[in-house]
C-alpha positions in Angstrom: 0.0 0.0 0.0 1.5 3.4 -1.0 1.3 6.5 1.2 -1.7 8.0 -0.6 -3.7 4.8 -0.2 -2.7 4.7 3.5 -3.9 8.2 4.0 -7.2 7.5 2.2 -7.8 4.4 4.3 -6.9 6.1 7.6 -9.7 8.7 6.8 -12.2 5.9 6.9 -11.4 5.3 10.6 -9.7 2.4 12.3 -12.9 1.1 13.9 -14.1 -0.5 10.7 -11.1 -2.6 9.6 -12.9 -4.8 7.1 -14.4 -1.7 5.4 -11.1 0.0 5.3 -9.5 -3.1 3.8 -12.1 -3.3 1.1 -11.7 0.4 0.4 -7.9 0.0 0.1 -8.4 -2.8 -2.4 -10.9 -0.7 -4.4 -8.5 2.3 -4.4 -5.6 0.1 -5.6 -7.7 -1.4 -8.3 -9.0 2.0 -9.5 -5.5 3.4 -9.4 -4.3 0.6 -11.7 -6.9 1.6 -14.4 -6.6 5.4 -13.9 -4.2 5.8 -16.8 -5.2 6.4 -20.4 -2.8 3.8 -21.7 -4.0 1.1 -19.3 -7.6 2.0 -20.0 -6.9 1.6 -23.7 -5.4 -1.8 -23.1 -8.5 -2.9 -21.1 -10.8 -1.5 -23.8 -9.0 -3.5 -26.5 -8.9 -6.7 -24.4 -12.6 -6.4 -23.6 -13.1 -7.6 -27.2 -11.0 -10.7 -26.6 -7.4 -11.8 -26.1 -4.7 -10.1 -28.1 -1.1 -10.7 -28.9 1.3 -8.1 -27.6 2.1 -7.3 -31.2 -1.5 -6.3 -31.8 -1.5 -4.1 -28.7 1.7 -2.4 -29.9 0.1 -1.6 -33.2 -3.1 -0.1 -31.6 -1.6 1.8 -28.7 0.9 4.5 -29.7 3.5 4.2 -27.0 7.0 2.8 -26.8 7.3 -0.9 -26.3 9.0 -0.6 -22.9 6.2 1.7 -21.7 3.5 -0.6 -22.9 5.3 -3.5 -21.1 5.2 -1.4 -17.9 1.5 -0.7 -18.2 0.8 -4.4 -18.9 2.8 -5.3 -15.8 0.7 -2.9 -13.7 -2.5 -4.5 -15.0 -1.1 -8.1 -14.4 -0.1 -7.1 -10.8 -3.6 -5.8 -10.2 -4.9 -9.2 -11.5 -6.9 -7.6 -14.2 -4.9 -9.1 -17.1 -3.4 -12.5 -17.7 -0.4 -13.3 -19.9 0.3 -16.5 -21.8 3.6 -17.1 -23.7 3.2 -18.4 -27.3 6.7 -18.9 -28.7 8.3 -15.5 -28.7 5.0 -13.6 -28.3 2.8 -13.1 -25.3 -1.0 -13.1 -25.5 -2.9 -11.0 -23.1 -6.5 -11.4 -21.9 -8.8 -9.9 -19.3 -9.1 -12.0 -16.2 -12.5 -13.5 -16.1 -13.8 -11.4 -13.2 -12.0 -8.2 -14.1 -15.2 -6.3 -15.1 -17.1 -7.4 -12.0 -14.3 -6.4 -9.7 -13.9 -3.0 -11.3 -17.7 -2.4 -11.1 -17.7 -3.5 -7.4 -14.8 -1.1 -6.7 -16.9 2.0 -7.4 -18.4 3.7 -4.4 -22.0 2.7 -3.9 -21.7 -0.4 -6.1 -22.9 -2.7 -3.3 -25.9 -0.6 -2.5 -29.2 -1.2 -4.3 -30.3 1.4 -6.8 -33.4 3.2 -5.8 -35.5 5.5 -8.0 
């Protein structure tokens, strides 16, 4: 947990540890997608698995920068990687969309009209 996450969690109060832990996890997940390059990767992978070469063609950043962003998404357990020869195929983790939706404030509350 980085310093900004620790500050945000401490604002929730120490009395509700489980809620604070959920909030910390939600903040970390949302921080992982709060970058235009990572969002673009997720948007492309929402259509299905892609080879890293396809991602490089569609996202206009240097290869090493794309690798960094893919690493952040893998560490957040939003993207999986499978080696195929000298290429790597990336895919969204099965529950990625559900976890992202659940990370939003109010997601666990019923919608009332």
